[in-house]
All heavy atoms as TSV, in Angstrom:
chain	resi	resn	atom	element	x	y	z
A	1	MET	N	N	45.445	34.042	46.806
A	1	MET	CA	C	45.032	33.843	45.399
A	1	MET	C	C	44.041	32.693	45.323
A	1	MET	O	O	44.173	31.628	45.877
A	1	MET	CB	C	46.286	33.468	44.588
A	1	MET	CG	C	46.037	33.278	43.155
A	1	MET	SD	S	47.661	33.150	42.320
A	1	MET	CE	C	47.172	32.184	40.950
A	2	GLN	N	N	42.917	32.951	44.663
A	2	GLN	CA	C	41.883	31.917	44.509
A	2	GLN	C	C	42.136	31.016	43.351
A	2	GLN	O	O	42.666	31.459	42.283
A	2	GLN	CB	C	40.485	32.568	44.300
A	2	GLN	CG	C	39.778	32.917	45.522
A	2	GLN	CD	C	38.377	33.417	45.195
A	2	GLN	OE1	O	38.210	34.091	44.157
A	2	GLN	NE2	N	37.438	33.143	46.034
A	3	ARG	N	N	41.834	29.740	43.524
A	3	ARG	CA	C	41.999	28.767	42.429
A	3	ARG	C	C	40.607	28.218	42.035
A	3	ARG	O	O	39.805	27.937	42.899
A	3	ARG	CB	C	42.876	27.655	42.867
A	3	ARG	CG	C	44.298	28.092	43.165
A	3	ARG	CD	C	45.208	26.929	43.462
A	3	ARG	NE	N	45.343	26.131	42.332
A	3	ARG	CZ	C	45.905	24.899	42.270
A	3	ARG	NH1	N	46.410	24.403	43.382
A	3	ARG	NH2	N	46.053	24.204	41.179
A	4	LEU	N	N	40.408	28.139	40.769
A	4	LEU	CA	C	39.179	27.530	40.314
A	4	LEU	C	C	39.271	26.039	40.337
A	4	LEU	O	O	40.255	25.480	40.048
A	4	LEU	CB	C	38.872	27.973	38.871
A	4	LEU	CG	C	38.591	29.468	38.628
A	4	LEU	CD1	C	38.485	29.752	37.146
A	4	LEU	CD2	C	37.310	29.863	39.354
A	5	SER	N	N	38.180	25.388	40.781
A	5	SER	CA	C	38.168	23.949	40.847
A	5	SER	C	C	38.035	23.336	39.447
A	5	SER	O	O	38.519	22.212	39.187
A	5	SER	CB	C	37.077	23.432	41.763
A	5	SER	OG	O	35.796	23.843	41.246
A	6	ALA	N	N	37.426	24.079	38.552
A	6	ALA	CA	C	37.270	23.607	37.147
A	6	ALA	C	C	37.154	24.856	36.254
A	6	ALA	O	O	36.816	25.924	36.775
A	6	ALA	CB	C	36.020	22.789	37.009
A	7	LEU	N	N	37.426	24.688	35.023
A	7	LEU	CA	C	37.287	25.783	34.120
A	7	LEU	C	C	35.816	26.125	33.935
A	7	LEU	O	O	34.990	25.239	33.895
A	7	LEU	CB	C	37.861	25.450	32.713
A	7	LEU	CG	C	39.405	25.206	32.680
A	7	LEU	CD1	C	39.769	24.691	31.317
A	7	LEU	CD2	C	40.108	26.512	33.007
A	8	PRO	N	N	35.469	27.366	33.843
A	8	PRO	CA	C	34.054	27.745	33.622
A	8	PRO	C	C	33.545	27.079	32.341
A	8	PRO	O	O	34.171	27.088	31.305
A	8	PRO	CB	C	34.096	29.265	33.423
A	8	PRO	CG	C	35.389	29.676	34.000
A	8	PRO	CD	C	36.334	28.556	33.836
A	9	GLY	N	N	32.384	26.483	32.483
A	9	GLY	CA	C	31.749	25.810	31.313
A	9	GLY	C	C	32.260	24.433	31.045
A	9	GLY	O	O	31.753	23.710	30.175
A	10	ALA	N	N	33.266	23.967	31.777
A	10	ALA	CA	C	33.837	22.626	31.578
A	10	ALA	C	C	32.930	21.596	32.277
A	10	ALA	O	O	32.425	21.863	33.365
A	10	ALA	CB	C	35.253	22.555	32.049
A	11	LYS	N	N	32.784	20.444	31.680
A	11	LYS	CA	C	32.047	19.362	32.309
A	11	LYS	C	C	32.854	18.801	33.459
A	11	LYS	O	O	34.078	18.636	33.274
A	11	LYS	CB	C	31.739	18.268	31.274
A	11	LYS	CG	C	30.776	18.611	30.218
A	11	LYS	CD	C	30.538	17.395	29.315
A	11	LYS	CE	C	29.589	17.710	28.205
A	11	LYS	NZ	N	29.428	16.543	27.321
A	12	PRO	N	N	32.200	18.426	34.541
A	12	PRO	CA	C	32.968	17.754	35.586
A	12	PRO	C	C	33.453	16.377	35.029
A	12	PRO	O	O	32.727	15.717	34.283
A	12	PRO	CB	C	31.963	17.559	36.689
A	12	PRO	CG	C	30.625	17.783	36.131
A	12	PRO	CD	C	30.835	18.615	34.872
A	13	LYS	N	N	34.665	16.001	35.395
A	13	LYS	CA	C	35.239	14.788	34.901
A	13	LYS	C	C	34.521	13.578	35.536
A	13	LYS	O	O	34.438	13.480	36.732
A	13	LYS	CB	C	36.720	14.754	35.154
A	13	LYS	CG	C	37.397	13.622	34.461
A	13	LYS	CD	C	38.922	13.776	34.550
A	13	LYS	CE	C	39.610	12.678	33.754
A	13	LYS	NZ	N	41.027	12.772	33.823
A	14	ARG	N	N	34.033	12.656	34.693
A	14	ARG	CA	C	33.368	11.473	35.207
A	14	ARG	C	C	34.419	10.421	35.544
A	14	ARG	O	O	35.437	10.331	34.878
A	14	ARG	CB	C	32.406	10.911	34.174
A	14	ARG	CG	C	31.311	11.847	33.732
A	14	ARG	CD	C	30.184	11.158	33.046
A	14	ARG	NE	N	30.574	10.446	31.839
A	14	ARG	CZ	C	29.699	9.811	31.077
A	14	ARG	NH1	N	28.409	9.829	31.382
A	14	ARG	NH2	N	30.115	9.187	29.996
A	15	PRO	N	N	34.094	9.569	36.550
A	15	PRO	CA	C	35.039	8.476	36.797
A	15	PRO	C	C	35.061	7.492	35.685
A	15	PRO	O	O	33.986	7.273	35.069
A	15	PRO	CB	C	34.488	7.859	38.099
A	15	PRO	CG	C	33.070	8.275	38.152
A	15	PRO	CD	C	32.960	9.600	37.438
A	16	TRP	N	N	36.221	6.934	35.337
A	16	TRP	CA	C	36.332	6.024	34.216
A	16	TRP	C	C	35.819	4.675	34.591
A	16	TRP	O	O	35.337	3.928	33.736
A	16	TRP	CB	C	37.802	5.915	33.789
A	16	TRP	CG	C	38.158	7.023	32.824
A	16	TRP	CD1	C	37.616	8.234	32.779
A	16	TRP	CD2	C	39.072	6.993	31.777
A	16	TRP	NE1	N	38.164	8.975	31.750
A	16	TRP	CE2	C	39.094	8.180	31.141
A	16	TRP	CE3	C	39.988	5.974	31.323
A	16	TRP	CZ2	C	39.906	8.527	30.044
A	16	TRP	CZ3	C	40.797	6.265	30.237
A	16	TRP	CH2	C	40.744	7.537	29.609
A	17	THR	N	N	35.889	4.310	35.857
A	17	THR	CA	C	35.321	3.037	36.324
A	17	THR	C	C	34.463	3.235	37.540
A	17	THR	O	O	34.704	4.168	38.320
A	17	THR	CB	C	36.436	1.991	36.642
A	17	THR	OG1	O	37.321	2.546	37.633
A	17	THR	CG2	C	37.266	1.662	35.408
A	18	LEU	N	N	33.479	2.427	37.720
A	18	LEU	CA	C	32.636	2.416	38.910
A	18	LEU	C	C	32.690	0.986	39.474
A	18	LEU	O	O	32.665	0.020	38.721
A	18	LEU	CB	C	31.203	2.774	38.541
A	18	LEU	CG	C	30.992	4.171	37.998
A	18	LEU	CD1	C	29.538	4.375	37.521
A	18	LEU	CD2	C	31.320	5.222	39.092
A	19	PRO	N	N	32.687	0.880	40.802
A	19	PRO	CA	C	32.732	-0.494	41.408
A	19	PRO	C	C	31.432	-1.277	41.114
A	19	PRO	O	O	30.388	-0.724	40.874
A	19	PRO	CB	C	32.934	-0.191	42.888
A	19	PRO	CG	C	32.474	1.218	43.074
A	19	PRO	CD	C	32.692	1.921	41.822
A	20	ALA	N	N	31.550	-2.618	41.216
A	20	ALA	CA	C	30.427	-3.512	41.012
A	20	ALA	C	C	29.307	-3.217	42.000
A	20	ALA	O	O	28.139	-3.470	41.750
A	20	ALA	CB	C	30.884	-4.952	41.089
A	21	SER	N	N	29.684	-2.668	43.129
A	21	SER	CA	C	28.683	-2.376	44.236
A	21	SER	C	C	27.820	-1.162	43.970
A	21	SER	O	O	26.921	-0.842	44.779
A	21	SER	CB	C	29.362	-2.244	45.557
A	21	SER	OG	O	30.331	-1.139	45.498
A	22	THR	N	N	28.068	-0.471	42.853
A	22	THR	CA	C	27.291	0.765	42.557
A	22	THR	C	C	25.874	0.357	42.235
A	22	THR	O	O	25.644	-0.495	41.436
A	22	THR	CB	C	27.888	1.497	41.324
A	22	THR	OG1	O	29.283	1.707	41.540
A	22	THR	CG2	C	27.211	2.812	41.070
A	23	PRO	N	N	24.899	1.016	42.926
A	23	PRO	CA	C	23.466	0.700	42.651
A	23	PRO	C	C	23.116	1.019	41.204
A	23	PRO	O	O	23.620	2.010	40.647
A	23	PRO	CB	C	22.685	1.585	43.577
A	23	PRO	CG	C	23.672	2.136	44.566
A	23	PRO	CD	C	25.038	2.038	43.935
A	24	PRO	N	N	22.299	0.188	40.572
A	24	PRO	CA	C	21.914	0.391	39.129
A	24	PRO	C	C	21.410	1.830	38.866
A	24	PRO	O	O	21.701	2.355	37.796
A	24	PRO	CB	C	20.838	-0.626	38.893
A	24	PRO	CG	C	21.044	-1.683	39.920
A	24	PRO	CD	C	21.639	-1.024	41.119
A	25	GLU	N	N	20.678	2.431	39.809
A	25	GLU	CA	C	20.116	3.762	39.510
A	25	GLU	C	C	21.195	4.837	39.532
A	25	GLU	O	O	20.977	5.965	39.087
A	25	GLU	CB	C	19.001	4.078	40.518
A	25	GLU	CG	C	19.447	4.179	41.969
A	25	GLU	CD	C	19.410	2.843	42.706
A	25	GLU	OE1	O	19.177	1.810	42.087
A	25	GLU	OE2	O	19.605	2.892	43.906
A	26	LYS	N	N	22.407	4.534	40.055
A	26	LYS	CA	C	23.488	5.490	40.078
A	26	LYS	C	C	24.449	5.349	38.895
A	26	LYS	O	O	25.398	6.126	38.788
A	26	LYS	CB	C	24.313	5.289	41.353
A	26	LYS	CG	C	23.543	5.478	42.634
A	26	LYS	CD	C	23.378	6.899	42.993
A	26	LYS	CE	C	22.678	7.009	44.320
A	26	LYS	NZ	N	22.348	8.382	44.614
A	27	ILE	N	N	24.215	4.348	38.005
A	27	ILE	CA	C	25.092	4.163	36.846
A	27	ILE	C	C	24.706	5.181	35.766
A	27	ILE	O	O	23.585	5.169	35.281
A	27	ILE	CB	C	24.959	2.778	36.298
A	27	ILE	CG1	C	25.226	1.705	37.374
A	27	ILE	CG2	C	25.849	2.539	35.109
A	27	ILE	CD1	C	26.625	1.660	37.915
A	28	PRO	N	N	25.653	6.076	35.369
A	28	PRO	CA	C	25.287	7.019	34.284
A	28	PRO	C	C	25.048	6.302	32.955
A	28	PRO	O	O	25.603	5.225	32.729
A	28	PRO	CB	C	26.568	7.899	34.204
A	28	PRO	CG	C	27.244	7.699	35.477
A	28	PRO	CD	C	26.946	6.288	35.914
A	29	GLU	N	N	24.330	6.955	32.105
A	29	GLU	CA	C	24.040	6.414	30.791
A	29	GLU	C	C	25.314	6.213	29.967
A	29	GLU	O	O	26.201	7.060	30.017
A	29	GLU	CB	C	23.083	7.341	30.004
A	29	GLU	CG	C	22.532	6.750	28.723
A	29	GLU	CD	C	21.572	7.672	28.026
A	29	GLU	OE1	O	20.917	8.473	28.721
A	29	GLU	OE2	O	21.453	7.569	26.804
A	30	GLY	N	N	25.416	5.112	29.282
A	30	GLY	CA	C	26.520	4.845	28.407
A	30	GLY	C	C	27.606	3.995	29.053
A	30	GLY	O	O	28.505	3.489	28.373
A	31	TYR	N	N	27.576	3.771	30.345
A	31	TYR	CA	C	28.582	2.930	31.005
A	31	TYR	C	C	28.309	1.479	30.625
A	31	TYR	O	O	27.175	1.064	30.454
A	31	TYR	CB	C	28.511	3.089	32.523
A	31	TYR	CG	C	29.309	4.243	33.068
A	31	TYR	CD1	C	29.013	5.555	32.679
A	31	TYR	CD2	C	30.401	4.064	33.888
A	31	TYR	CE1	C	29.756	6.640	33.179
A	31	TYR	CE2	C	31.111	5.146	34.420
A	31	TYR	CZ	C	30.816	6.417	34.039
A	31	TYR	OH	O	31.527	7.464	34.482
A	32	GLN	N	N	29.379	0.713	30.473
A	32	GLN	CA	C	29.248	-0.713	30.131
A	32	GLN	C	C	29.737	-1.558	31.282
A	32	GLN	O	O	30.742	-1.264	31.872
A	32	GLN	CB	C	30.055	-0.995	28.864
A	32	GLN	CG	C	29.613	-0.247	27.651
A	32	GLN	CD	C	30.426	-0.553	26.433
A	32	GLN	OE1	O	31.034	-1.594	26.322
A	32	GLN	NE2	N	30.482	0.378	25.500
A	33	GLN	N	N	29.010	-2.627	31.533
A	33	GLN	CA	C	29.421	-3.557	32.648
A	33	GLN	C	C	30.453	-4.532	32.155
A	33	GLN	O	O	30.333	-5.093	31.063
A	33	GLN	CB	C	28.241	-4.250	33.231
A	33	GLN	CG	C	28.523	-4.941	34.544
A	33	GLN	CD	C	27.285	-5.361	35.309
A	33	GLN	OE1	O	26.258	-5.632	34.718
A	33	GLN	NE2	N	27.447	-5.453	36.620
A	34	LEU	N	N	31.502	-4.712	32.949
A	34	LEU	CA	C	32.566	-5.624	32.651
A	34	LEU	C	C	32.310	-6.998	33.287
A	34	LEU	O	O	31.386	-7.127	34.097
A	34	LEU	CB	C	33.905	-5.044	33.137
A	34	LEU	CG	C	34.275	-3.648	32.588
A	34	LEU	CD1	C	35.557	-3.207	33.236
A	34	LEU	CD2	C	34.369	-3.732	31.088
A	35	GLU	N	N	33.124	-7.997	32.914
A	35	GLU	CA	C	32.930	-9.355	33.427
A	35	GLU	C	C	32.968	-9.402	34.960
A	35	GLU	O	O	32.265	-10.244	35.530
A	35	GLU	CB	C	33.999	-10.243	32.862
A	35	GLU	CG	C	33.854	-10.524	31.384
A	35	GLU	CD	C	34.961	-11.388	30.803
A	35	GLU	OE1	O	35.784	-11.886	31.586
A	35	GLU	OE2	O	34.987	-11.546	29.586
A	36	ASP	N	N	33.756	-8.591	35.599
A	36	ASP	CA	C	33.898	-8.639	37.068
A	36	ASP	C	C	32.756	-7.875	37.787
A	36	ASP	O	O	32.740	-7.783	38.995
A	36	ASP	CB	C	35.256	-8.132	37.527
A	36	ASP	CG	C	35.440	-6.647	37.231
A	36	ASP	OD1	O	34.598	-6.034	36.657
A	36	ASP	OD2	O	36.532	-6.126	37.626
A	37	GLY	N	N	31.860	-7.299	36.993
A	37	GLY	CA	C	30.705	-6.581	37.573
A	37	GLY	C	C	30.920	-5.086	37.660
A	37	GLY	O	O	29.969	-4.310	37.938
A	38	SER	N	N	32.152	-4.617	37.510
A	38	SER	CA	C	32.389	-3.174	37.575
A	38	SER	C	C	31.934	-2.529	36.288
A	38	SER	O	O	31.557	-3.187	35.304
A	38	SER	CB	C	33.897	-2.888	37.828
A	38	SER	OG	O	34.651	-3.382	36.766
A	39	TRP	N	N	31.930	-1.195	36.257
A	39	TRP	CA	C	31.417	-0.395	35.132
A	39	TRP	C	C	32.479	0.435	34.507
A	39	TRP	O	O	33.278	1.030	35.193
A	39	TRP	CB	C	30.217	0.416	35.571
A	39	TRP	CG	C	29.061	-0.358	36.101
A	39	TRP	CD1	C	28.910	-0.854	37.367
A	39	TRP	CD2	C	27.955	-0.775	35.338
A	39	TRP	NE1	N	27.727	-1.539	37.415
A	39	TRP	CE2	C	27.103	-1.520	36.187
A	39	TRP	CE3	C	27.541	-0.579	33.989
A	39	TRP	CZ2	C	25.919	-2.056	35.817
A	39	TRP	CZ3	C	26.371	-1.165	33.603
A	39	TRP	CH2	C	25.565	-1.906	34.453
A	40	LEU	N	N	32.474	0.504	33.183
A	40	LEU	CA	C	33.458	1.277	32.431
A	40	LEU	C	C	32.745	2.407	31.677
A	40	LEU	O	O	31.732	2.219	30.995
A	40	LEU	CB	C	34.140	0.324	31.426
A	40	LEU	CG	C	35.337	0.849	30.653
A	40	LEU	CD1	C	36.476	1.117	31.574
A	40	LEU	CD2	C	35.721	-0.143	29.595
A	41	SER	N	N	33.295	3.618	31.771
A	41	SER	CA	C	32.693	4.807	31.096
A	41	SER	C	C	32.956	4.727	29.589
A	41	SER	O	O	33.937	4.087	29.158
A	41	SER	CB	C	33.260	6.072	31.670
A	41	SER	OG	O	34.574	6.268	31.214
A	42	PRO	N	N	32.142	5.419	28.819
A	42	PRO	CA	C	32.368	5.489	27.366
A	42	PRO	C	C	33.757	6.083	27.025
A	42	PRO	O	O	34.415	5.643	26.111
A	42	PRO	CB	C	31.275	6.384	26.822
A	42	PRO	CG	C	30.224	6.426	27.868
A	42	PRO	CD	C	30.941	6.135	29.179
A	43	GLU	N	N	34.208	7.071	27.829
A	43	GLU	CA	C	35.484	7.684	27.623
A	43	GLU	C	C	36.640	6.698	27.796
A	43	GLU	O	O	37.588	6.644	27.023
A	43	GLU	CB	C	35.725	8.862	28.574
A	43	GLU	CG	C	34.754	10.009	28.337
A	43	GLU	CD	C	33.422	9.865	29.071
A	43	GLU	OE1	O	33.206	8.866	29.793
A	43	GLU	OE2	O	32.561	10.748	28.914
A	44	ALA	N	N	36.524	5.860	28.843
A	44	ALA	CA	C	37.528	4.847	29.113
A	44	ALA	C	C	37.535	3.799	27.979
A	44	ALA	O	O	38.603	3.342	27.581
A	44	ALA	CB	C	37.286	4.207	30.454
A	45	TYR	N	N	36.325	3.401	27.558
A	45	TYR	CA	C	36.246	2.386	26.484
A	45	TYR	C	C	36.941	2.883	25.204
A	45	TYR	O	O	37.721	2.195	24.603
A	45	TYR	CB	C	34.743	2.077	26.218
A	45	TYR	CG	C	34.546	1.109	25.115
A	45	TYR	CD1	C	34.807	-0.242	25.330
A	45	TYR	CD2	C	34.226	1.517	23.818
A	45	TYR	CE1	C	34.615	-1.168	24.284
A	45	TYR	CE2	C	34.042	0.658	22.798
A	45	TYR	CZ	C	34.236	-0.748	23.025
A	45	TYR	OH	O	34.095	-1.601	22.002
A	46	GLN	N	N	36.632	4.163	24.848
A	46	GLN	CA	C	37.302	4.699	23.659
A	46	GLN	C	C	38.820	4.818	23.797
A	46	GLN	O	O	39.553	4.539	22.843
A	46	GLN	CB	C	36.710	6.110	23.334
A	46	GLN	CG	C	35.282	6.061	22.845
A	46	GLN	CD	C	35.145	5.281	21.557
A	46	GLN	OE1	O	35.936	5.278	20.655
A	46	GLN	NE2	N	34.049	4.472	21.481
A	47	SER	N	N	39.289	5.177	24.986
A	47	SER	CA	C	40.706	5.261	25.239
A	47	SER	C	C	41.380	3.914	25.103
A	47	SER	O	O	42.425	3.761	24.459
A	47	SER	CB	C	40.971	5.826	26.620
A	47	SER	OG	O	42.331	5.841	26.929
A	48	ILE	N	N	40.740	2.887	25.683
A	48	ILE	CA	C	41.303	1.512	25.597
A	48	ILE	C	C	41.313	1.058	24.151
A	48	ILE	O	O	42.245	0.406	23.673
A	48	ILE	CB	C	40.493	0.538	26.482
A	48	ILE	CG1	C	40.718	0.900	27.940
A	48	ILE	CG2	C	40.825	-0.895	26.200
A	48	ILE	CD1	C	39.790	0.237	28.907
A	49	LEU	N	N	40.241	1.356	23.427
A	49	LEU	CA	C	40.178	0.979	22.026
A	49	LEU	C	C	41.304	1.644	21.205
A	49	LEU	O	O	41.934	0.946	20.402
A	49	LEU	CB	C	38.767	1.401	21.427
A	49	LEU	CG	C	38.386	0.861	20.104
A	49	LEU	CD1	C	38.352	-0.668	20.094
A	49	LEU	CD2	C	37.066	1.420	19.666
A	50	ARG	N	N	41.541	2.966	21.387
A	50	ARG	CA	C	42.617	3.626	20.690
A	50	ARG	C	C	43.965	3.024	21.042
A	50	ARG	O	O	44.829	2.781	20.176
A	50	ARG	CB	C	42.588	5.114	21.002
A	50	ARG	CG	C	41.503	5.889	20.292
A	50	ARG	CD	C	41.756	7.391	20.397
A	50	ARG	NE	N	41.821	7.870	21.761
A	50	ARG	CZ	C	40.753	8.215	22.497
A	50	ARG	NH1	N	39.555	8.156	22.002
A	50	ARG	NH2	N	40.873	8.599	23.723
A	51	GLN	N	N	44.214	2.706	22.299
A	51	GLN	CA	C	45.515	2.139	22.724
A	51	GLN	C	C	45.692	0.820	22.120
A	51	GLN	O	O	46.812	0.469	21.729
A	51	GLN	CB	C	45.560	2.079	24.236
A	51	GLN	CG	C	45.682	3.449	24.898
A	51	GLN	CD	C	45.623	3.337	26.418
A	51	GLN	OE1	O	45.791	2.271	26.995
A	51	GLN	NE2	N	45.387	4.444	27.087
A	52	SER	N	N	44.634	0.010	22.060
A	52	SER	CA	C	44.769	-1.374	21.506
A	52	SER	C	C	45.036	-1.311	20.013
A	52	SER	O	O	45.799	-2.105	19.515
A	52	SER	CB	C	43.497	-2.182	21.849
A	52	SER	OG	O	42.401	-1.692	21.174
A	53	GLN	N	N	44.443	-0.369	19.345
A	53	GLN	CA	C	44.696	-0.204	17.913
A	53	GLN	C	C	46.107	0.211	17.652
A	53	GLN	O	O	46.729	-0.219	16.696
A	53	GLN	CB	C	43.688	0.732	17.246
A	53	GLN	CG	C	42.312	0.113	17.158
A	53	GLN	CD	C	41.298	1.150	16.698
A	53	GLN	OE1	O	41.508	2.361	16.736
A	53	GLN	NE2	N	40.117	0.684	16.272
A	54	ARG	N	N	46.684	1.064	18.479
A	54	ARG	CA	C	48.044	1.543	18.323
A	54	ARG	C	C	49.049	0.403	18.532
A	54	ARG	O	O	50.135	0.434	17.997
A	54	ARG	CB	C	48.362	2.692	19.256
A	54	ARG	CG	C	47.860	4.007	18.763
A	54	ARG	CD	C	48.530	5.164	19.531
A	54	ARG	NE	N	48.273	5.115	20.949
A	54	ARG	CZ	C	47.309	5.893	21.545
A	54	ARG	NH1	N	46.653	6.787	20.838
A	54	ARG	NH2	N	47.107	5.802	22.807
A	55	SER	N	N	48.658	-0.590	19.310
A	55	SER	CA	C	49.569	-1.674	19.639
A	55	SER	C	C	49.581	-2.766	18.512
A	55	SER	O	O	50.392	-3.658	18.557
A	55	SER	CB	C	49.247	-2.323	20.983
A	55	SER	OG	O	47.992	-2.977	20.922
A	56	LEU	N	N	48.664	-2.657	17.565
A	56	LEU	CA	C	48.696	-3.620	16.437
A	56	LEU	C	C	49.753	-3.310	15.445
A	56	LEU	O	O	50.133	-2.141	15.299
A	56	LEU	CB	C	47.287	-3.555	15.703
A	56	LEU	CG	C	46.095	-4.025	16.501
A	56	LEU	CD1	C	44.811	-3.699	15.697
A	56	LEU	CD2	C	46.158	-5.492	16.811
A	57	PRO	N	N	50.260	-4.305	14.739
A	57	PRO	CA	C	51.231	-4.039	13.688
A	57	PRO	C	C	50.640	-3.144	12.636
A	57	PRO	O	O	49.418	-3.118	12.415
A	57	PRO	CB	C	51.479	-5.449	13.114
A	57	PRO	CG	C	51.036	-6.419	14.111
A	57	PRO	CD	C	49.929	-5.740	14.906
A	58	TRP	N	N	51.489	-2.365	11.960
A	58	TRP	CA	C	51.041	-1.300	11.036
A	58	TRP	C	C	50.177	-1.894	9.908
A	58	TRP	O	O	49.206	-1.274	9.500
A	58	TRP	CB	C	52.173	-0.544	10.464
A	58	TRP	CG	C	53.055	-1.320	9.501
A	58	TRP	CD1	C	54.094	-2.053	9.775
A	58	TRP	CD2	C	52.817	-1.414	8.098
A	58	TRP	NE1	N	54.583	-2.639	8.627
A	58	TRP	CE2	C	53.816	-2.277	7.565
A	58	TRP	CE3	C	51.869	-0.887	7.185
A	58	TRP	CZ2	C	53.857	-2.644	6.203
A	58	TRP	CZ3	C	51.937	-1.230	5.870
A	58	TRP	CH2	C	52.904	-2.084	5.366
A	59	ASP	N	N	50.482	-3.101	9.412
A	59	ASP	CA	C	49.698	-3.634	8.308
A	59	ASP	C	C	48.298	-4.018	8.701
A	59	ASP	O	O	47.337	-3.823	7.905
A	59	ASP	CB	C	50.431	-4.824	7.631
A	59	ASP	CG	C	50.804	-5.881	8.619
A	59	ASP	OD1	O	50.880	-5.631	9.851
A	59	ASP	OD2	O	51.101	-7.072	8.207
A	60	ILE	N	N	48.110	-4.476	9.951
A	60	ILE	CA	C	46.785	-4.805	10.387
A	60	ILE	C	C	45.968	-3.502	10.636
A	60	ILE	O	O	44.829	-3.408	10.308
A	60	ILE	CB	C	46.814	-5.626	11.684
A	60	ILE	CG1	C	47.414	-7.016	11.327
A	60	ILE	CG2	C	45.447	-5.810	12.266
A	60	ILE	CD1	C	47.640	-7.886	12.496
A	61	ARG	N	N	46.657	-2.471	11.170
A	61	ARG	CA	C	45.998	-1.193	11.396
A	61	ARG	C	C	45.534	-0.634	10.078
A	61	ARG	O	O	44.435	-0.110	9.964
A	61	ARG	CB	C	46.925	-0.205	12.079
A	61	ARG	CG	C	46.967	-0.337	13.579
A	61	ARG	CD	C	47.760	0.730	14.210
A	61	ARG	NE	N	49.169	0.443	13.925
A	61	ARG	CZ	C	50.139	1.242	14.167
A	61	ARG	NH1	N	49.941	2.428	14.741
A	61	ARG	NH2	N	51.401	0.982	13.928
A	62	LYS	N	N	46.388	-0.684	9.055
A	62	LYS	CA	C	46.038	-0.124	7.720
A	62	LYS	C	C	44.829	-0.917	7.173
A	62	LYS	O	O	43.891	-0.297	6.629
A	62	LYS	CB	C	47.259	-0.222	6.819
A	62	LYS	CG	C	47.097	0.401	5.460
A	62	LYS	CD	C	48.322	0.317	4.656
A	62	LYS	CE	C	48.126	0.925	3.298
A	62	LYS	NZ	N	49.286	0.830	2.456
A	63	PHE	N	N	44.850	-2.223	7.288
A	63	PHE	CA	C	43.751	-3.035	6.770
A	63	PHE	C	C	42.416	-2.715	7.503
A	63	PHE	O	O	41.417	-2.575	6.853
A	63	PHE	CB	C	44.066	-4.517	6.923
A	63	PHE	CG	C	42.971	-5.433	6.482
A	63	PHE	CD1	C	42.701	-5.565	5.137
A	63	PHE	CD2	C	42.174	-6.095	7.405
A	63	PHE	CE1	C	41.681	-6.384	4.688
A	63	PHE	CE2	C	41.149	-6.915	6.978
A	63	PHE	CZ	C	40.905	-7.059	5.629
A	64	SER	N	N	42.499	-2.512	8.840
A	64	SER	CA	C	41.253	-2.274	9.599
A	64	SER	C	C	40.659	-0.930	9.248
A	64	SER	O	O	39.425	-0.731	9.484
A	64	SER	CB	C	41.547	-2.390	11.052
A	64	SER	OG	O	42.383	-1.340	11.510
A	65	ASN	N	N	41.401	0.009	8.720
A	65	ASN	CA	C	40.871	1.301	8.315
A	65	ASN	C	C	39.927	1.211	7.129
A	65	ASN	O	O	39.176	2.148	6.855
A	65	ASN	CB	C	41.960	2.332	8.023
A	65	ASN	CG	C	42.664	2.775	9.283
A	65	ASN	OD1	O	42.085	2.690	10.387
A	65	ASN	ND2	N	43.884	3.209	9.193
A	66	TYR	N	N	40.013	0.146	6.357
A	66	TYR	CA	C	39.228	0.000	5.109
A	66	TYR	C	C	37.894	-0.609	5.437
A	66	TYR	O	O	37.034	-0.738	4.584
A	66	TYR	CB	C	39.980	-0.835	4.077
A	66	TYR	CG	C	41.132	-0.066	3.516
A	66	TYR	CD1	C	42.437	-0.460	3.751
A	66	TYR	CD2	C	40.900	1.053	2.678
A	66	TYR	CE1	C	43.527	0.237	3.266
A	66	TYR	CE2	C	41.961	1.765	2.160
A	66	TYR	CZ	C	43.298	1.353	2.463
A	66	TYR	OH	O	44.312	2.036	1.952
A	67	GLU	N	N	37.701	-1.123	6.654
A	67	GLU	CA	C	36.437	-1.800	6.989
A	67	GLU	C	C	35.320	-0.809	7.179
A	67	GLU	O	O	35.453	0.268	7.563
A	67	GLU	CB	C	36.583	-2.677	8.208
A	67	GLU	CG	C	37.470	-3.842	7.910
A	67	GLU	CD	C	37.659	-4.750	9.127
A	67	GLU	OE1	O	36.817	-4.669	10.060
A	67	GLU	OE2	O	38.572	-5.503	9.165
């Protein structure tokens, strides 16, 4: 039985982090450099942002929705 490595038409999954040793020309667009020199993907950044907002008390989350 054959297995597909990815669903047809699906984008290949990008790594969420890249090491600091990654050459600048190999850094995909949208990645952000962290203090330690490594790189964070936009998907990872959004995931961390969502997780951090969920960890806030409910009243602060409610208030931040109005900004």
